N, C-alpha and C positions, 0 to 999 in steps of 0.2 A: 044349606045348613051352615050357620055361622057360629053356633055354640054346640058343644058336645060335653055332656056330663061324663066324666071318666070314673069317678068313684069317691067315697069318703076317706079322709085321712084323719088320724088322731093328731091334732096340733097342740095339745095341752103342754107337752114337754118344752116347747119353744117359747112359751109365754113369759116365763120368769125372766129369761135373758132379754126378750124383746122389750120388756118394760125397763130393764136396766139401761137399755140404749136410749131411753127417754125420747120417744118419737116426737113429743111436742117441741123438742129443741132442734130437730133436724132442719137444716137451712135450705135443702134442695140442691139439685145437681145442675150446675151451670151448663155442662155439656149436654144435658138432656133437655135443656130449654126450660127448666123449672124456675129459674131466676129471671125475672123481668118479662116473662111471657104469660100474659093473662089467660091464654088458651089452655094452660096446663097448671092449674092451681093446686099442685100436689108437691110433696117433698119425699125424696127417696134417699136410701143409702144403698150402695152397691154391695152385693155379696160375691158375685162373679162378674168380672169386667175385663176389658183389655187393659194393657199396661198403662197407657197414658191417654185416657179418653179426653177428647176435646169436642167442641161443637162441630168442628170441621170433619172429624173422623168418626163420629158416633154412628153413622150409617154404614161405615165400611165393615166388611167381614174380616175381622182381625182375631187372632188367637186370644182366648180368655184364660184367666187364672182366678183362683180364690183370693178375695181381699182379706185383710187382717180381721175384718168383722166375722167372716165365715170360718177362717182358720181357727178361731178361738171358740166357735159355737158348735159343739158336737151334736146337740139335739137338732139343729137346723141342717147340718150335713146329713144326718139320718133321715130327716123329713124329705129332703131333696132326693135321696137315694130311693126311699119308698115311693115317692111320686114318679120317679123315672121308671121303676119296675112296674108300677100300675099302668102307666102309659104304654109301655112296651108289651104288656099283656093284652092290651086292647087290639082286636084283630084289624080294625080299620087304621088306627094310628100307627101300629107297628109296621104296616106296609108303607106308610108315608115317611117314616123316619129312618135315619141311620142308626141301627140298633147297637152299633159299636161305639157311637159317639157319647161322650159325657154330656151332662147338662151344660148348656151354653151360658149366656148372660143370665144373671139372677139379681133381683133387687127386692127391697121392701119399700112399699110406697104408701104414704098416708094421703088420703083425700079428706080434707076437713069438712065438718058439717056445713051444709049449704054450698059446698064446692061442686063445680061442674067442669068437666074436661070437655072442651069444645070438640066438635066433630072434626076428625082428621083421618088420614090413612098413613100407615107406616110403610115407607118405601125405602129404597136403597138396597145395595148388595147384601147387607146383613139380613134384612127382612125377607129378601128373595129366597134365602137359604134356611130359614128357621120357622118353626111353628111356636106360637105363644100359648102359655098356660097361666092360670090364676088359681091361687088358693087363698081365700079370705082367712085372716087370722083374727081380725076384729071387724065386726060389721053391725049393722042395724037394719030394721025393716025398710028404711027409707033409701037404701042403696040399690041402684040399678045400673047394669051394664047394657050398652046398646051396640049392636053390630048390624049394619045395613037396616033391614026392616024387622029385626028380631031384638028382643030384650029379655033379660033374665036377672033375677035376684040370686046371688050366690050366698049360700049359708056358710058359716064357719066350718072349715075343714073340707069343704067340697072342692074337688079338683076338676077344673074345667079347661078345655081347649076353647079358644075363641079366635075368630077370624079378624086379625088386625090389619089385613090387606085391603079391606073395604072400609068405607067410612064408618067410624065407631066413636063412641063417646061413653062417659060415665057421669053419674050424678049421685050426690049424697044429700038427700033432703032430711036425713035423720038428725038425732039430737047429739050424736058424738061422732068422732072421726072414724073412718074406715081404714084398715091397714090390710093390704094384700101382699102376699108373696107372689111375685111375677117372675117367670123364667121362660126360657126358650130351649128348644131341642132342635138339632140339625136335621133337615130333611134328607131323605134318601138321595144319594148322589149329590147332595149339597146344592140342589137347584130347585127352582120354583115348581118344576113339573114333577118332583120326586113323589 
């Protein structure tokens, strides 16, 4: 299993502030490889990140903190709290996660229309110790996520776990950009076997 639907979330309250951030102007994150790497044609803004992210330390398991974007965005803080509670209420996921740990890294990512994220695996110490979740905030019927031999279209507000440790990809063949909230939670015992 490479995808797991966790449940629906009401994302309406975050939309006004999201559009104030003008996603069409985001330039992408150099340390995430979004600038100059055609395999990742997306643009993101960090909500929770480590203090001084660089391309060299992005895969390291470093402490994270709220960025100024999240500090000023109460409705997004509440959405992340609701998502965390929903995840920890799931019997399978709660066994795999450190129930005391807060949400780890979090970001908003835009995938433009006709954009395709090339197949890749997320590796390194950080990904060894975290599970990844997606919540679409804006989508269209032409958006698909792929993980190994599985694929899914995620509806707005649907909370999904997906396996980013196997080859995965994303495509937006729709008429407008896709915006996802992407965040991670720490595995139990902080290791890949958690």
